[in-house]
N, CA, C and O atoms as a GROMACS GRO file, in nm:
protein
  160
    1MET      N    1   0.610   1.575   2.748
    1MET     CA    2   0.570   1.463   2.666
    1MET      C    3   0.693   1.388   2.614
    1MET      O    4   0.689   1.266   2.603
    2GLY      N    5   0.799   1.457   2.582
    2GLY     CA    6   0.918   1.392   2.529
    2GLY      C    7   0.978   1.291   2.626
    2GLY      O    8   1.021   1.184   2.587
    3ALA      N    9   0.980   1.328   2.754
    3ALA     CA   10   1.034   1.237   2.855
    3ALA      C   11   0.948   1.112   2.867
    3ALA      O   12   1.001   1.001   2.882
    4ARG      N   13   0.816   1.129   2.861
    4ARG     CA   14   0.727   1.014   2.871
    4ARG      C   15   0.742   0.925   2.748
    4ARG      O   16   0.739   0.803   2.761
    5TRP      N   17   0.758   0.984   2.631
    5TRP     CA   18   0.771   0.908   2.506
    5TRP      C   19   0.889   0.812   2.515
    5TRP      O   20   0.882   0.699   2.465
    6LYS      N   21   0.994   0.855   2.578
    6LYS     CA   22   1.114   0.771   2.590
    6LYS      C   23   1.091   0.651   2.681
    6LYS      O   24   1.164   0.552   2.672
    7THR      N   25   0.991   0.658   2.768
    7THR     CA   26   0.971   0.551   2.865
    7THR      C   27   0.861   0.452   2.828
    7THR      O   28   0.850   0.346   2.891
    8ILE      N   29   0.778   0.483   2.729
    8ILE     CA   30   0.670   0.391   2.696
    8ILE      C   31   0.719   0.279   2.604
    8ILE      O   32   0.819   0.294   2.534
    9THR      N   33   0.648   0.170   2.607
    9THR     CA   34   0.689   0.052   2.530
    9THR      C   35   0.657   0.069   2.381
    9THR      O   36   0.573   0.152   2.345
   10PRO      N   37   0.723  -0.009   2.296
   10PRO     CA   38   0.692  -0.004   2.152
   10PRO      C   39   0.545  -0.035   2.122
   10PRO      O   40   0.488   0.020   2.028
   11GLU      N   41   0.485  -0.122   2.202
   11GLU     CA   42   0.344  -0.154   2.182
   11GLU      C   43   0.256  -0.031   2.207
   11GLU      O   44   0.160  -0.007   2.135
   12GLU      N   45   0.291   0.045   2.311
   12GLU     CA   46   0.216   0.167   2.341
   12GLU      C   47   0.238   0.274   2.233
   12GLU      O   48   0.145   0.346   2.198
   13LYS      N   49   0.359   0.282   2.182
   13LYS     CA   50   0.390   0.380   2.078
   13LYS      C   51   0.316   0.350   1.948
   13LYS      O   52   0.286   0.441   1.870
   14LYS      N   53   0.288   0.223   1.925
   14LYS     CA   54   0.225   0.182   1.799
   14LYS      C   55   0.094   0.255   1.774
   14LYS      O   56   0.070   0.300   1.663
   15SER      N   57   0.009   0.266   1.875
   15SER     CA   58  -0.120   0.333   1.855
   15SER      C   59  -0.102   0.480   1.822
   15SER      O   60  -0.176   0.535   1.740
   16TYR      N   61  -0.004   0.544   1.884
   16TYR     CA   62   0.022   0.685   1.853
   16TYR      C   63   0.076   0.701   1.711
   16TYR      O   64   0.037   0.793   1.639
   17LYS      N   65   0.164   0.612   1.670
   17LYS     CA   66   0.220   0.619   1.536
   17LYS      C   67   0.115   0.592   1.429
   17LYS      O   68   0.117   0.654   1.323
   18GLU      N   69   0.023   0.500   1.458
   18GLU     CA   70  -0.085   0.472   1.363
   18GLU      C   71  -0.176   0.593   1.348
   18GLU      O   72  -0.216   0.628   1.237
   19LYS      N   73  -0.209   0.658   1.460
   19LYS     CA   74  -0.293   0.778   1.454
   19LYS      C   75  -0.221   0.888   1.376
   19LYS      O   76  -0.284   0.960   1.299
   20TYR      N   77  -0.092   0.902   1.398
   20TYR     CA   78  -0.014   1.002   1.325
   20TYR      C   79  -0.022   0.977   1.175
   20TYR      O   80  -0.039   1.071   1.097
   21GLN      N   81  -0.009   0.853   1.133
   21GLN     CA   82  -0.014   0.820   0.990
   21GLN      C   83  -0.150   0.857   0.931
   21GLN      O   84  -0.156   0.912   0.821
   22VAL      N   85  -0.258   0.828   1.002
   22VAL     CA   86  -0.392   0.861   0.955
   22VAL      C   87  -0.406   1.013   0.943
   22VAL      O   88  -0.457   1.063   0.843
   23ASP      N   89  -0.362   1.084   1.045
   23ASP     CA   90  -0.371   1.230   1.043
   23ASP      C   91  -0.285   1.289   0.932
   23ASP      O   92  -0.327   1.384   0.865
   24GLN      N   93  -0.168   1.234   0.910
   24GLN     CA   94  -0.077   1.282   0.805
   24GLN      C   95  -0.141   1.262   0.667
   24GLN      O   96  -0.135   1.351   0.583
   25GLU      N   97  -0.201   1.147   0.644
   25GLU     CA   98  -0.267   1.120   0.516
   25GLU      C   99  -0.384   1.216   0.494
   25GLU      O  100  -0.405   1.264   0.382
   26ALA      N  101  -0.460   1.243   0.599
   26ALA     CA  102  -0.571   1.337   0.589
   26ALA      C  103  -0.519   1.477   0.558
   26ALA      O  104  -0.578   1.548   0.476
   27CYS      N  105  -0.412   1.514   0.620
   27CYS     CA  106  -0.351   1.645   0.595
   27CYS      C  107  -0.308   1.657   0.449
   27CYS      O  108  -0.333   1.759   0.385
   28LEU      N  109  -0.246   1.554   0.398
   28LEU     CA  110  -0.201   1.555   0.258
   28LEU      C  111  -0.317   1.564   0.161
   28LEU      O  112  -0.303   1.622   0.053
   29GLN      N  113  -0.431   1.507   0.197
   29GLN     CA  114  -0.549   1.514   0.112
   29GLN      C  115  -0.603   1.657   0.105
   29GLN      O  116  -0.659   1.698   0.003
   30ILE      N  117  -0.587   1.731   0.213
   30ILE     CA  118  -0.647   1.864   0.223
   30ILE      C  119  -0.551   1.975   0.183
   30ILE      O  120  -0.592   2.071   0.116
   31THR      N  121  -0.426   1.964   0.222
   31THR     CA  122  -0.331   2.074   0.204
   31THR      C  123  -0.208   2.029   0.126
   31THR      O  124  -0.198   1.915   0.081
   32SER      N  125  -0.116   2.122   0.111
   32SER     CA  126   0.008   2.091   0.040
   32SER      C  127   0.104   2.015   0.132
   32SER      O  128   0.090   2.018   0.254
   33LYS      N  129   0.199   1.948   0.074
   33LYS     CA  130   0.296   1.871   0.152
   33LYS      C  131   0.377   1.961   0.244
   33LYS      O  132   0.410   1.921   0.355
   34GLU      N  133   0.410   2.082   0.199
   34GLU     CA  134   0.490   2.173   0.280
   34GLU      C  135   0.417   2.208   0.409
   34GLU      O  136   0.479   2.212   0.516
   35LYS      N  137   0.288   2.232   0.400
   35LYS     CA  138   0.211   2.268   0.519
   35LYS      C  139   0.203   2.150   0.616
   35LYS      O  140   0.209   2.170   0.737
   36CYS      N  141   0.189   2.029   0.566
   36CYS     CA  142   0.183   1.911   0.653
   36CYS      C  143   0.315   1.889   0.725
   36CYS      O  144   0.315   1.847   0.841
   37LYS      N  145   0.426   1.918   0.660
   37LYS     CA  146   0.556   1.902   0.724
   37LYS      C  147   0.570   1.999   0.841
   37LYS      O  148   0.627   1.964   0.944
   38ILE      N  149   0.518   2.120   0.823
   38ILE     CA  150   0.524   2.220   0.929
   38ILE      C  151   0.441   2.176   1.048
   38ILE      O  152   0.479   2.197   1.163
   39MET      N  153   0.326   2.114   1.021
   39MET     CA  154   0.234   2.076   1.126
   39MET      C  155   0.282   1.954   1.204
   39MET      O  156   0.241   1.935   1.318
   40SER      N  157   0.367   1.871   1.146
   40SER     CA  158   0.407   1.749   1.217
   40SER      C  159   0.528   1.769   1.303
   40SER      O  160   0.573   1.675   1.368
   0.00000   0.00000   0.00000
């Protein structure tokens, strides 16, 4: 996955980054910040 990440366009990365932000916020709502850092 790391090799592919380096080759995709910023537009393609945007959707992944947006999903990450949503998931991160949900994680913070449920668990402690330390646990969310481990999961990301």
